[in-house]
C-alpha positions in Angstrom: -60.5 -38.7 -4.7 -59.5 -37.0 -8.0 -58.0 -39.3 -10.6 -55.0 -37.7 -12.5 -53.4 -39.0 -15.6 -49.7 -38.0 -16.0 -48.2 -38.0 -19.5 -44.5 -38.2 -19.5 -44.8 -40.5 -16.5 -41.2 -41.7 -16.3 -39.6 -38.2 -16.5 -38.0 -36.0 -13.8 -41.1 -33.9 -13.1 -43.3 -37.0 -12.8 -40.8 -38.5 -10.3 -41.4 -35.5 -8.0 -45.1 -36.2 -8.1 -44.5 -39.9 -7.3 -42.4 -39.1 -4.3 -44.7 -36.7 -2.6 -46.0 -37.7 0.9 -49.6 -36.8 0.2 -49.9 -38.8 -3.0 -52.7 -40.9 -1.4 -55.0 -37.9 -1.5 -55.1 -38.2 -5.3 -55.0 -41.2 -7.5 -52.3 -40.8 -10.1 -51.8 -42.9 -13.2 -48.3 -42.4 -14.8 -48.4 -43.0 -18.6 -45.3 -43.4 -20.7 -44.1 -44.4 -24.2 -41.4 -46.6 -22.6 -42.5 -50.2 -23.3 -41.1 -51.2 -19.9 -43.5 -48.8 -18.1 -46.4 -50.2 -16.1 -48.9 -48.0 -18.0 -47.3 -48.1 -21.4 -49.2 -46.1 -24.1 -48.9 -45.8 -27.8 -50.1 -42.3 -28.8 -50.9 -43.3 -32.4 -53.6 -45.7 -31.1 -54.6 -43.7 -28.0 -57.7 -42.3 -29.5 -59.0 -45.9 -30.3 -58.3 -46.9 -26.7 -59.4 -43.6 -25.1 -61.6 -45.5 -22.6 -58.5 -45.7 -20.3 -59.1 -42.1 -19.6 -62.9 -42.0 -19.2 -62.7 -41.8 -15.4 -59.8 -39.3 -15.3 -60.5 -35.9 -13.9 -57.2 -34.1 -14.7 -54.3 -34.6 -17.0 -50.7 -33.4 -16.3 -48.9 -33.0 -19.6 -45.1 -33.4 -19.0 -44.4 -35.3 -22.2 -41.9 -33.9 -24.7 -38.2 -33.7 -25.5 -35.7 -31.7 -23.6 -33.4 -29.2 -25.2 -30.5 -31.7 -25.5 -32.7 -34.1 -27.4 -34.0 -31.4 -29.7 -30.4 -30.4 -30.6 -30.0 -33.9 -31.9 -33.3 -34.2 -33.6 -35.4 -31.1 -34.3 -38.2 -33.3 -35.8 -39.2 -34.2 -32.2 -41.1 -30.9 -32.2 -43.6 -32.3 -34.7 -44.0 -35.5 -32.7 -44.7 -33.5 -29.5 -47.2 -31.4 -31.4 -49.1 -34.5 -32.4 -49.0 -35.8 -28.8 -50.4 -32.4 -27.5 -53.1 -32.4 -30.2 -54.2 -36.0 -29.2 -54.2 -35.1 -25.5 -56.4 -32.1 -26.1 -58.9 -34.1 -28.2 -59.1 -36.7 -25.4 -59.7 -33.9 -22.8 -62.6 -32.6 -24.8 -64.0 -36.1 -25.4 -64.0 -37.0 -21.7 -64.3 -33.5 -20.2 -60.9 -33.7 -18.6 -59.1 -30.6 -17.2 -55.5 -30.1 -18.6 -52.4 -28.8 -16.9 -49.6 -28.1 -19.4 -46.1 -27.5 -18.1 -44.4 -25.0 -20.3 -41.1 -23.1 -19.7 -39.8 -19.6 -19.0 -37.4 -20.4 -21.9 -40.2 -19.4 -24.3 -39.3 -15.7 -23.5 -36.7 -14.0 -25.6 -35.5 -11.9 -22.7 -35.6 -14.6 -20.0 -32.8 -13.8 -17.5 -32.1 -10.5 -19.1 -35.1 -8.2 -18.6 -38.3 -8.1 -16.5 -41.0 -10.4 -17.8 -44.8 -10.5 -18.2 -47.1 -12.9 -20.0 -47.0 -10.6 -23.0 -43.2 -10.4 -23.3 -41.5 -11.3 -26.6 -41.3 -15.0 -27.5 -38.0 -16.7 -28.5 -38.9 -18.3 -31.9 -35.3 -19.2 -32.8 -34.6 -21.6 -29.9 -35.9 -25.1 -30.6 -36.8 -25.8 -26.9 -38.7 -22.5 -26.7 -40.4 -23.3 -30.1 -41.5 -26.7 -28.9 -43.3 -25.3 -25.8 -44.8 -22.3 -27.6 -46.2 -24.5 -30.4 -47.8 -26.8 -27.8 -49.3 -23.7 -26.1 -50.8 -22.6 -29.4 -52.3 -26.0 -30.1 -53.9 -26.0 -26.6 -55.4 -22.5 -27.0 -56.7 -23.4 -30.5 -58.2 -26.7 -29.5 -60.1 -25.3 -26.5 -61.1 -22.0 -28.1 -64.8 -23.0 -27.8 -64.5 -24.6 -24.4 -64.5 -22.7 -21.2 -62.5 -23.5 -18.0 -60.6 -26.5 -19.5 -56.9 -25.8 -19.2 -54.0 -24.1 -17.3 -50.6 -23.4 -18.9 -47.8 -22.9 -16.4 -44.6 -21.4 -17.6 -42.1 -22.5 -15.0 -38.5 -21.8 -14.2 -35.8 -24.3 -13.3 -37.2 -27.0 -11.0 -34.6 -28.7 -8.8 -34.3 -31.2 -6.0 -35.6 -34.7 -5.2 -36.6 -36.7 -2.1 -35.7 -40.0 -3.6 -32.5 -40.4 -5.6 -33.2 -41.2 -9.3 -30.8 -42.3 -12.0 -28.2 -39.8 -13.1 -29.8 -39.7 -16.6 -33.0 -38.5 -15.1 -31.7 -35.7 -12.9 -29.0 -34.4 -15.2 -29.6 -31.5 -17.7 -30.6 -29.4 -14.7 -28.4 -26.4 -13.7 -28.3 -26.9 -9.9 -28.1 -30.7 -10.2 -25.2 -30.4 -12.7 -23.3 -27.9 -10.5 -23.7 -30.2 -7.5 -22.4 -33.2 -9.5 -19.5 -31.1 -10.7 -18.7 -29.9 -7.1 -18.7 -33.5 -5.7 -16.7 -35.0 -8.6 -14.1 -32.3 -9.2 -14.2 -30.3 -5.9 -14.4 -27.3 -8.2 -17.1 -25.4 -10.0 -16.1 -23.7 -13.2 -18.5 -21.1 -14.6 -18.0 -19.4 -18.0 -20.5 -16.6 -17.3 -21.5 -16.1 -13.7 -23.9 -13.2 -14.7 -26.5 -15.5 -16.3 -29.8 -15.2 -14.4 -32.5 -17.8 -14.0 -35.5 -18.4 -11.7 -35.3 -21.5 -9.6 -38.2 -23.5 -8.1 -37.6 -26.1 -5.3 -39.3 -29.4 -6.1 -41.5 -29.1 -3.0 -42.9 -25.8 -4.3 -43.5 -27.4 -7.7 -45.5 -30.2 -6.2 -47.4 -27.7 -4.0 -48.2 -25.7 -7.1 -49.7 -28.7 -9.0 -51.7 -29.7 -6.0 -53.0 -26.2 -5.5 -54.2 -25.9 -9.1 -56.0 -29.3 -8.9 -57.5 -28.6 -5.4 -58.8 -25.2 -6.3 -59.7 -26.3 -9.8 -57.8 -23.3 -11.1 -58.7 -23.7 -14.8 -59.4 -20.4 -16.6 -57.9 -21.2 -20.0 -55.0 -19.0 -19.1 -51.2 -18.9 -19.0 -49.3 -18.2 -15.8 -45.7 -17.4 -15.0 -44.3 -19.5 -12.1 -41.2 -18.3 -10.4 -39.7 -18.6 -6.9 -36.2 -17.2 -6.5 -34.2 -15.4 -9.2 -30.4 -15.8 -8.9 -27.2 -15.3 -10.9 -25.3 -18.5 -11.8 -22.4 -17.3 -9.6 -24.8 -16.9 -6.6 -26.0 -20.5 -7.1 -22.4 -21.8 -7.2 -21.6 -19.9 -4.0 -24.6 -21.4 -2.2 -23.5 -24.9 -3.3 -20.0 -24.1 -2.1 -21.3 -23.1 1.4 -23.7 -26.1 1.7 -21.0 -28.5 0.7 -18.8 -27.3 3.6 -21.7 -27.4 6.1 -23.5 -30.6 5.0 -20.7 -32.9 3.9 -17.6 -31.1 5.0 -16.3 -30.7 1.5 -14.3 -27.7 0.4 -15.2 -26.4 -3.1 -13.4 -23.9 -5.3 -15.3 -21.6 -7.7 -13.7 -20.3 -10.9 -15.7 -17.7 -12.8 -14.5 -16.5 -16.1 -16.9 -13.6 -16.6 -19.2 -11.8 -14.2 -21.2 -8.6 -14.4 -23.4 -7.7 -11.4 -26.5 -6.5 -13.3 -29.7 -6.0 -11.4 -31.8 -9.1 -11.0 -34.7 -9.4 -13.4 -38.3 -9.7 -12.2 -41.2 -11.9 -13.3 -44.8 -10.7 -13.1 -46.9 -13.6 -11.7 -50.6 -14.1 -11.0 -51.4 -13.5 -7.3 -53.1 -16.8 -7.1 -50.0 -18.6 -8.1 -47.3 -16.5 -6.4 -44.9 -18.0 -3.9 -43.0 -16.1 -1.3 -39.4 -17.4 -1.4 -38.3 -19.2 1.8 -34.5 -19.6 2.2 -34.9 -22.6 4.5 -36.9 -24.5 1.8 -34.4 -23.5 -0.9 -31.4 -24.6 1.1 -33.0 -27.8 2.3 -33.5 -28.9 -1.3 -29.9 -28.3 -2.1 -28.8 -30.1 1.0 -30.9 -33.1 0.0 -29.3 -33.1 -3.5 -25.8 -33.1 -2.0 -26.5 -35.8 0.6 -28.1 -38.1 -2.0 -25.4 -37.6 -4.6 -22.7 -37.9 -2.1 -24.0 -41.4 -1.1 -24.2 -42.3 -4.8 -20.7 -41.3 -5.6 -19.3 -43.1 -2.6 
């Protein structure tokens, strides 16, 4: 049974791993800087206590600030760089394979034009910069080590099986729109033309399990997408599901909308997922049902 260390173990993405049905197939250890966490870690002293990782086979690197935290404190980028550097050193020391979760936000033309791995990088955005600098650290650290890491640039992951605290699921486009729909019975969108790629939580978990099971570590970067949609389209889906699932009528107000062709993302064939509408809608239904219970 593979042993997997998860850094950023109390965050949203980690919660998706925790709630999967087949978690017994792998042994996960969820590390966090929160002192109330079961597996609390202090990164500054982690190298001295590196034996806690000596039997770990894989590390999932979810740790790092979100874009809202970075707006308040841009110095968090340097802290994340230090964490990434330490994680890489520990992987080399104990021969641990690394999965780093990056973001589609690193691309300058994300949501505007077709993307490949070699598309232009957005150096101005702090969130983009945070991920891209971590990617550079990983590539530099492992330059003399083969088959050690996989970097996954992912789109907007959404959904959850088990309801988490609002603070954990907010700062997510689909979650926020669902919350707005249930609270206000109206979704207001400033620009409905904005395009993003969305990944259901089940697909995200399947992707992680697939990389681990197939030991897909080629020191490479991969784009991970599932379904590309305009913001107005997402609002319309939520509107329809609200009526069908909880019998709630929602109004949509869109200030600006331009029906531009949807952008495409070039993905590796080994990590390409065929979009399934049933899976996509099921995730949104679960969000609405869980949130509806919470707000009642």
